[in-house]
C-alpha atoms as a printed R data frame, in Angstrom:
    type eleno elety resid chain resno       x      y       z
1   ATOM     1    CA   MET     A     1 -12.643 45.359 -17.954
2   ATOM     2    CA   ALA     A     2 -12.602 46.982 -21.358
3   ATOM     3    CA   GLY     A     3 -14.515 44.722 -23.098
4   ATOM     4    CA   LEU     A     4 -13.352 42.452 -26.010
5   ATOM     5    CA   GLU     A     5 -11.028 43.450 -29.141
6   ATOM     6    CA   ASP     A     6 -13.893 42.427 -31.650
7   ATOM     7    CA   HIS     A     7 -17.905 42.215 -30.927
8   ATOM     8    CA   ALA     A     8 -19.251 39.632 -33.274
9   ATOM     9    CA   GLY     A     9 -19.975 41.215 -36.646
10  ATOM    10    CA   ASP     A    10 -15.710 41.072 -36.422
11  ATOM    11    CA   MET     A    11 -16.093 37.090 -35.959
12  ATOM    12    CA   VAL     A    12 -18.899 37.263 -38.960
13  ATOM    13    CA   ARG     A    13 -16.370 39.467 -41.136
14  ATOM    14    CA   LYS     A    14 -13.544 38.051 -40.518
15  ATOM    15    CA   SER     A    15 -14.512 34.503 -40.528
16  ATOM    16    CA   ARG     A    16 -16.375 35.747 -44.058
17  ATOM    17    CA   VAL     A    17 -13.422 36.939 -45.278
18  ATOM    18    CA   GLY     A    18 -10.832 34.182 -44.807
19  ATOM    19    CA   LEU     A    19 -13.271 31.542 -46.493
20  ATOM    20    CA   GLY     A    20 -14.061 33.624 -49.588
21  ATOM    21    CA   ILE     A    21 -17.913 34.075 -49.014
22  ATOM    22    CA   ALA     A    22 -18.844 37.062 -50.149
23  ATOM    23    CA   ALA     A    23 -21.380 38.985 -48.743
24  ATOM    24    CA   GLU     A    24 -24.656 38.961 -50.334
25  ATOM    25    CA   GLU     A    25 -24.409 35.472 -49.251
26  ATOM    26    CA   VAL     A    26 -24.461 35.604 -45.938
27  ATOM    27    CA   ALA     A    27 -27.065 38.491 -45.959
28  ATOM    28    CA   THR     A    28 -29.273 36.191 -47.391
29  ATOM    29    CA   LEU     A    29 -28.778 33.556 -45.416
30  ATOM    30    CA   LEU     A    30 -29.560 35.482 -42.493
31  ATOM    31    CA   GLY     A    31 -32.841 37.390 -44.445
32  ATOM    32    CA   TRP     A    32 -31.117 40.724 -44.370
33  ATOM    33    CA   SER     A    33 -29.778 43.533 -46.995
34  ATOM    34    CA   PHE     A    34 -26.101 44.361 -47.795
35  ATOM    35    CA   SER     A    35 -26.170 46.859 -46.150
36  ATOM    36    CA   ALA     A    36 -27.827 45.675 -42.853
37  ATOM    37    CA   LEU     A    37 -24.754 42.965 -42.975
38  ATOM    38    CA   LYS     A    38 -22.420 46.049 -43.791
39  ATOM    39    CA   THR     A    39 -23.946 47.451 -40.438
40  ATOM    40    CA   PHE     A    40 -24.152 44.402 -38.286
41  ATOM    41    CA   GLU     A    41 -20.226 43.783 -39.230
42  ATOM    42    CA   ASP     A    42 -19.086 47.605 -38.533
43  ATOM    43    CA   GLU     A    43 -21.170 47.791 -34.840
44  ATOM    44    CA   GLY     A    44 -22.119 44.050 -33.870
45  ATOM    45    CA   VAL     A    45 -25.478 44.586 -32.657
46  ATOM    46    CA   ALA     A    46 -28.295 41.708 -33.804
47  ATOM    47    CA   SER     A    47 -30.741 39.658 -32.412
48  ATOM    48    CA   ALA     A    48 -30.668 35.800 -31.946
49  ATOM    49    CA   THR     A    49 -32.509 34.061 -34.707
50  ATOM    50    CA   GLU     A    50 -32.529 30.463 -36.025
51  ATOM    51    CA   ALA     A    51 -30.586 32.155 -38.700
52  ATOM    52    CA   TRP     A    52 -27.325 32.001 -36.927
53  ATOM    53    CA   GLN     A    53 -27.090 28.055 -36.992
54  ATOM    54    CA   SER     A    54 -26.512 28.139 -40.616
55  ATOM    55    CA   VAL     A    55 -24.686 31.018 -41.555
56  ATOM    56    CA   CYS     A    56 -22.003 30.380 -37.971
57  ATOM    57    CA   GLN     A    57 -22.476 26.255 -39.862
58  ATOM    58    CA   GLN     A    58 -21.405 28.585 -43.219
59  ATOM    59    CA   LEU     A    59 -19.203 30.218 -41.795
60  ATOM    60    CA   ASP     A    60 -16.759 27.539 -39.920
61  ATOM    61    CA   LEU     A    61 -18.127 29.226 -36.389
62  ATOM    62    CA   ASP     A    62 -20.176 27.687 -33.057
63  ATOM    63    CA   ALA     A    63 -23.098 29.419 -33.811
64  ATOM    64    CA   ASP     A    64 -23.927 29.340 -29.450
65  ATOM    65    CA   LYS     A    65 -20.468 30.307 -28.713
66  ATOM    66    CA   LEU     A    66 -21.611 33.539 -30.983
67  ATOM    67    CA   LEU     A    67 -24.865 34.172 -29.242
68  ATOM    68    CA   ALA     A    68 -22.879 34.216 -26.229
69  ATOM    69    CA   ILE     A    69 -20.378 37.177 -27.286
70  ATOM    70    CA   LEU     A    70 -23.950 39.107 -28.580
71  ATOM    71    CA   GLN     A    71 -25.262 38.540 -25.637
72  ATOM    72    CA   GLY     A    72 -21.811 40.044 -23.953
73  ATOM    73    CA   TRP     A    73 -19.890 37.097 -22.691
74  ATOM    74    CA   GLU     A    74 -16.480 38.235 -21.164
75  ATOM    75    CA   PRO     A    75 -13.521 36.408 -19.811
76  ATOM    76    CA   SER     A    76 -13.332 36.799 -15.722
77  ATOM    77    CA   SER     A    77 -10.028 38.581 -14.796
78  ATOM    78    CA   VAL     A    78  -6.949 36.907 -14.277
79  ATOM    79    CA   GLU     A    79  -2.945 38.234 -13.672
80  ATOM    80    CA   LEU     A    80   0.299 36.556 -12.700
81  ATOM    81    CA   PRO     A    81   2.539 38.660 -10.726
82  ATOM    82    CA   TRP     A    82   5.224 38.535 -13.174
83  ATOM    83    CA   LEU     A    83   2.755 39.620 -16.061
84  ATOM    84    CA   THR     A    84   2.629 42.851 -16.908
85  ATOM    85    CA   LYS     A    85  -0.177 44.187 -19.194
86  ATOM    86    CA   ILE     A    86   1.307 47.537 -21.088
87  ATOM    87    CA   GLU     A    87  -1.550 49.063 -22.678
88  ATOM    88    CA   THR     A    88  -1.470 52.186 -25.183
89  ATOM    89    CA   ASP     A    89  -2.994 54.363 -27.703
90  ATOM    90    CA   ASP     A    90  -2.773 56.024 -30.848
91  ATOM    91    CA   GLY     A    91  -6.240 57.096 -30.646
92  ATOM    92    CA   GLY     A    92  -7.598 55.284 -32.577
93  ATOM    93    CA   MET     A    93  -6.201 51.350 -31.396
94  ATOM    94    CA   ALA     A    94  -5.218 50.386 -28.492
95  ATOM    95    CA   VAL     A    95  -2.590 47.493 -28.459
96  ATOM    96    CA   ASN     A    96  -0.939 45.367 -25.785
97  ATOM    97    CA   ALA     A    97   2.056 45.012 -24.444
98  ATOM    98    CA   TYR     A    98   4.062 43.325 -22.117
99  ATOM    99    CA   LEU     A    99   6.587 43.100 -19.181
100 ATOM   100    CA   ILE     A   100   7.424 40.077 -17.849
101 ATOM   101    CA   LYS     A   101   9.658 40.104 -14.460
102 ATOM   102    CA   ASP     A   102  11.491 38.185 -12.585
103 ATOM   103    CA   PRO     A   103   9.501 38.227  -9.014
104 ATOM   104    CA   GLN     A   104  12.935 37.035  -7.392
105 ATOM   105    CA   SER     A   105  14.822 39.753  -8.964
106 ATOM   106    CA   ARG     A   106  15.198 42.878 -11.079
107 ATOM   107    CA   GLU     A   107  15.743 40.784 -14.396
108 ATOM   108    CA   ALA     A   108  12.278 42.031 -17.051
109 ATOM   109    CA   VAL     A   109  12.054 41.334 -20.244
110 ATOM   110    CA   LEU     A   110   9.811 43.587 -22.998
111 ATOM   111    CA   VAL     A   111   7.080 41.944 -24.557
112 ATOM   112    CA   ASP     A   112   6.164 44.386 -28.088
113 ATOM   113    CA   THR     A   113   6.896 48.207 -27.719
114 ATOM   114    CA   GLY     A   114   2.763 49.410 -27.986
115 ATOM   115    CA   TRP     A   115   2.672 52.978 -29.354
116 ATOM   116    CA   SER     A   116   4.960 54.790 -27.004
117 ATOM   117    CA   TYR     A   117   8.115 54.348 -24.945
118 ATOM   118    CA   ALA     A   118   7.023 56.129 -22.006
119 ATOM   119    CA   ALA     A   119   4.348 54.277 -21.276
120 ATOM   120    CA   LEU     A   120   6.718 51.598 -21.041
121 ATOM   121    CA   LYS     A   121   8.755 53.035 -18.976
122 ATOM   122    CA   ARG     A   122   6.612 54.471 -16.087
123 ATOM   123    CA   TYR     A   123   6.620 50.493 -15.718
124 ATOM   124    CA   LEU     A   124   9.800 49.672 -15.560
125 ATOM   125    CA   GLU     A   125  10.875 52.467 -12.724
126 ATOM   126    CA   ALA     A   126   7.502 51.698 -10.880
127 ATOM   127    CA   ASN     A   127   9.691 47.985 -11.442
128 ATOM   128    CA   GLN     A   128  12.497 48.912 -10.947
129 ATOM   129    CA   ALA     A   129  13.070 46.301 -13.961
130 ATOM   130    CA   ASP     A   130  16.333 45.917 -15.750
131 ATOM   131    CA   VAL     A   131  15.005 45.141 -19.237
132 ATOM   132    CA   ARG     A   132  17.312 43.523 -20.582
133 ATOM   133    CA   GLN     A   133  15.395 41.603 -24.299
134 ATOM   134    CA   LEU     A   134  12.789 42.914 -26.145
135 ATOM   135    CA   PHE     A   135  10.875 39.648 -27.991
136 ATOM   136    CA   ILE     A   136   8.229 40.973 -30.863
137 ATOM   137    CA   THR     A   137   5.500 38.483 -31.485
138 ATOM   138    CA   HIS     A   138   5.580 40.443 -35.288
139 ATOM   139    CA   ALA     A   139   6.389 43.389 -37.101
140 ATOM   140    CA   HIS     A   140   3.285 45.159 -37.819
141 ATOM   141    CA   GLY     A   141   3.037 48.363 -37.189
142 ATOM   142    CA   ASP     A   142   1.160 48.959 -33.816
143 ATOM   143    CA   HIS     A   143   3.399 46.037 -31.689
144 ATOM   144    CA   ILE     A   144   6.798 48.021 -32.820
145 ATOM   145    CA   ALA     A   145   5.983 52.153 -33.295
146 ATOM   146    CA   ALA     A   146   8.648 52.404 -30.068
147 ATOM   147    CA   LEU     A   147  11.161 49.901 -31.844
148 ATOM   148    CA   ASN     A   148  13.281 53.245 -32.179
149 ATOM   149    CA   GLU     A   149  12.784 55.001 -28.853
150 ATOM   150    CA   ILE     A   150  13.289 51.572 -26.916
151 ATOM   151    CA   ARG     A   151  16.949 50.986 -28.870
152 ATOM   152    CA   GLU     A   152  17.655 54.672 -28.010
153 ATOM   153    CA   ALA     A   153  16.519 54.728 -24.048
154 ATOM   154    CA   ILE     A   154  18.016 51.163 -23.090
155 ATOM   155    CA   PRO     A   155  21.493 50.986 -25.931
156 ATOM   156    CA   GLU     A   156  22.520 47.352 -25.063
157 ATOM   157    CA   ILE     A   157  18.750 45.609 -25.648
158 ATOM   158    CA   GLU     A   158  18.900 42.398 -27.837
159 ATOM   159    CA   VAL     A   159  16.040 42.852 -29.935
160 ATOM   160    CA   LEU     A   160  14.417 38.788 -30.280
161 ATOM   161    CA   ALA     A   161  11.930 38.974 -33.807
162 ATOM   162    CA   ALA     A   162  11.624 36.299 -36.814
163 ATOM   163    CA   SER     A   163  12.531 39.431 -38.816
164 ATOM   164    CA   GLN     A   164  15.027 39.813 -39.834
165 ATOM   165    CA   ALA     A   165  15.195 43.421 -40.165
166 ATOM   166    CA   LEU     A   166  14.188 44.205 -36.485
167 ATOM   167    CA   ALA     A   167  16.335 40.786 -34.764
168 ATOM   168    CA   THR     A   168  19.482 42.285 -33.490
169 ATOM   169    CA   SER     A   169  21.797 39.482 -34.912
170 ATOM   170    CA   VAL     A   170  19.750 35.902 -36.090
171 ATOM   171    CA   PRO     A   171  16.036 35.406 -36.365
172 ATOM   172    CA   LEU     A   172  14.779 33.503 -34.005
173 ATOM   173    CA   LYS     A   173  13.104 29.903 -34.964
174 ATOM   174    CA   ALA     A   174  11.246 27.294 -33.016
175 ATOM   175    CA   GLY     A   175  11.862 25.567 -30.597
176 ATOM   176    CA   SER     A   176  15.194 28.451 -29.139
177 ATOM   177    CA   THR     A   177  14.060 28.515 -25.223
178 ATOM   178    CA   PHE     A   178  15.701 31.960 -22.983
179 ATOM   179    CA   SER     A   179  15.390 32.421 -19.036
180 ATOM   180    CA   CYS     A   180  14.279 34.957 -17.271
181 ATOM   181    CA   GLY     A   181  15.088 34.426 -13.593
182 ATOM   182    CA   GLY     A   182  13.091 31.518 -12.434
183 ATOM   183    CA   LEU     A   183  10.897 31.705 -15.659
184 ATOM   184    CA   THR     A   184  11.770 30.047 -18.387
185 ATOM   185    CA   ILE     A   185  10.586 31.859 -22.477
186 ATOM   186    CA   ALA     A   186   9.584 29.229 -25.228
187 ATOM   187    CA   VAL     A   187   9.629 30.284 -28.685
188 ATOM   188    CA   HIS     A   188   6.762 29.435 -31.245
189 ATOM   189    CA   GLU     A   189   5.850 30.121 -33.992
190 ATOM   190    CA   THR     A   190   2.300 30.966 -34.892
191 ATOM   191    CA   PRO     A   191   1.908 32.675 -38.340
192 ATOM   192    CA   GLY     A   192  -1.314 32.879 -40.024
193 ATOM   193    CA   HIS     A   193  -2.396 37.030 -39.212
194 ATOM   194    CA   ALA     A   194   1.346 37.294 -39.939
195 ATOM   195    CA   GLU     A   195   3.458 35.543 -41.762
196 ATOM   196    CA   ASP     A   196   6.315 36.281 -39.127
197 ATOM   197    CA   GLY     A   197   4.065 35.535 -36.297
198 ATOM   198    CA   LEU     A   198   5.542 34.190 -32.953
199 ATOM   199    CA   THR     A   199   4.024 33.575 -29.966
200 ATOM   200    CA   PHE     A   200   5.709 33.058 -26.109
201 ATOM   201    CA   ILE     A   201   4.869 30.563 -23.951
202 ATOM   202    CA   VAL     A   202   6.121 31.927 -20.553
203 ATOM   203    CA   THR     A   203   7.309 29.363 -17.416
204 ATOM   204    CA   GLU     A   204   7.835 29.652 -14.056
205 ATOM   205    CA   ASN     A   205  11.050 26.973 -13.072
206 ATOM   206    CA   ASN     A   206   9.540 26.336  -9.514
207 ATOM   207    CA   GLY     A   207   6.622 26.322  -7.146
208 ATOM   208    CA   PRO     A   208   3.260 26.021  -8.994
209 ATOM   209    CA   ARG     A   209   3.940 26.375 -12.771
210 ATOM   210    CA   PHE     A   210   1.856 28.914 -13.637
211 ATOM   211    CA   GLN     A   211   2.207 29.510 -16.905
212 ATOM   212    CA   ALA     A   212   1.198 32.305 -20.325
213 ATOM   213    CA   ALA     A   213   1.131 32.069 -23.592
214 ATOM   214    CA   LEU     A   214   2.211 35.960 -25.177
215 ATOM   215    CA   VAL     A   215   0.216 35.354 -28.579
216 ATOM   216    CA   GLY     A   216   0.593 38.828 -29.981
217 ATOM   217    CA   ASP     A   217  -2.505 38.710 -32.857
218 ATOM   218    CA   ALA     A   218  -2.965 35.196 -33.567
219 ATOM   219    CA   LEU     A   219  -5.439 34.876 -30.652
220 ATOM   220    CA   PHE     A   220  -8.242 36.697 -28.778
221 ATOM   221    CA   ALA     A   221 -10.265 36.883 -26.096
222 ATOM   222    CA   GLY     A   222 -13.213 35.839 -28.211
223 ATOM   223    CA   SER     A   223 -12.150 35.788 -31.281
224 ATOM   224    CA   MET     A   224  -8.278 35.967 -33.180
225 ATOM   225    CA   GLY     A   225  -6.294 37.869 -35.470
226 ATOM   226    CA   GLY     A   226  -7.562 38.825 -39.328
227 ATOM   227    CA   ALA     A   227  -5.763 36.459 -41.334
228 ATOM   228    CA   PRO     A   228  -7.097 36.756 -45.335
229 ATOM   229    CA   ARG     A   229  -5.011 34.957 -46.810
230 ATOM   230    CA   HIS     A   230  -3.898 32.206 -44.394
231 ATOM   231    CA   PHE     A   231  -6.886 31.485 -42.527
232 ATOM   232    CA   HIS     A   232  -6.524 27.967 -42.201
233 ATOM   233    CA   LEU     A   233  -3.047 28.029 -41.469
234 ATOM   234    CA   ALA     A   234  -3.631 30.562 -38.755
235 ATOM   235    CA   LYS     A   235  -6.582 27.987 -37.284
236 ATOM   236    CA   GLU     A   236  -4.144 25.149 -37.149
237 ATOM   237    CA   LYS     A   237  -1.688 27.121 -35.546
238 ATOM   238    CA   VAL     A   238  -3.414 28.274 -33.044
239 ATOM   239    CA   ARG     A   239  -4.831 24.805 -31.999
240 ATOM   240    CA   GLN     A   240  -1.641 22.979 -31.817
241 ATOM   241    CA   VAL     A   241   0.267 25.576 -30.648
242 ATOM   242    CA   ILE     A   242  -2.061 27.878 -27.884
243 ATOM   243    CA   LEU     A   243  -5.110 25.537 -27.222
244 ATOM   244    CA   SER     A   244  -2.877 22.479 -26.340
245 ATOM   245    CA   LEU     A   245  -1.589 24.092 -23.800
246 ATOM   246    CA   ALA     A   246  -3.351 23.218 -19.847
247 ATOM   247    CA   ASP     A   247  -6.762 25.281 -19.644
248 ATOM   248    CA   GLU     A   248  -5.753 27.148 -16.571
249 ATOM   249    CA   THR     A   249  -2.610 28.908 -18.997
250 ATOM   250    CA   VAL     A   250  -2.791 33.207 -19.084
251 ATOM   251    CA   ILE     A   251  -3.618 34.237 -23.124
252 ATOM   252    CA   ALA     A   252  -1.619 37.500 -22.779
253 ATOM   253    CA   PRO     A   253  -3.093 38.547 -27.021
254 ATOM   254    CA   GLY     A   254  -1.938 42.014 -28.769
255 ATOM   255    CA   HIS     A   255  -5.198 43.241 -28.137
256 ATOM   256    CA   GLY     A   256  -7.758 43.127 -25.460
257 ATOM   257    CA   PRO     A   257  -7.828 41.740 -22.409
258 ATOM   258    CA   LEU     A   258  -6.052 38.490 -21.096
259 ATOM   259    CA   THR     A   259  -8.130 35.420 -21.221
260 ATOM   260    CA   GLN     A   260  -7.324 31.240 -20.492
261 ATOM   261    CA   VAL     A   261  -6.766 28.392 -22.058
262 ATOM   262    CA   GLY     A   262 -10.036 26.335 -20.839
263 ATOM   263    CA   TRP     A   263 -12.412 30.252 -21.603
264 ATOM   264    CA   GLU     A   264 -11.759 30.373 -25.317
265 ATOM   265    CA   LYS     A   265 -11.904 26.389 -25.840
266 ATOM   266    CA   GLN     A   266 -15.441 26.965 -24.451
267 ATOM   267    CA   HIS     A   267 -16.422 30.495 -25.107
268 ATOM   268    CA   ASN     A   268 -14.645 30.958 -28.831
269 ATOM   269    CA   PRO     A   269 -17.491 30.903 -31.788
270 ATOM   270    CA   PHE     A   270 -13.600 29.990 -34.353
271 ATOM   271    CA   PHE     A   271 -12.679 26.983 -32.252
């Protein structure tokens, strides 16, 4: 596994900025200089200290969970037969797109585009996928970078997004549902990191009824997307929409590894 999207320094910075707490205040609580805190927020390396308890209380983080991140916690590997993560990199930032393909047919949908259609095309051809729709979790550039390429390659594709500028027809709203063979895709709104943030909850109609939540940047393994202007809203929506799902639900984030609801409740310092 390639590791978490965020290290502990990222988590401290995201919470500090989201709560409007000055870096100098956190540095003082830790007994560090300002430059030492900046280095930690950039690199995420620090030793365990009792001061983390008071710092995390100030930052609304769980200290034990943060210390576990510092000590190298990562989620175990998890997969679903109908869900494929497709990671692309622009040379500095990796981002996930997803292929959801009905196991009993060729019917499939994409979620987000990643940086390049070339990477997606290889997976579509290898899986003989008949892609009908493209769902967009949010309109940040790394998640829609290949949109024009996809539209050119698959002219009939329907783009489903909360943003009117992206959607083929009307913008997506919470409560909408779609079918992909024997799978149902339910739309939920998870703003905070992005104003147009959506989460797509995919459920098997038959059999063991495994479930996945494709969450964009609302939540990462061990962390969450930055939300400097709407931090409380972002956390509230994650709790309401994502962490309320069954513990074994697979979480497919916009960056980093797959995880599960139960693992995030146990290990994510923000919750």
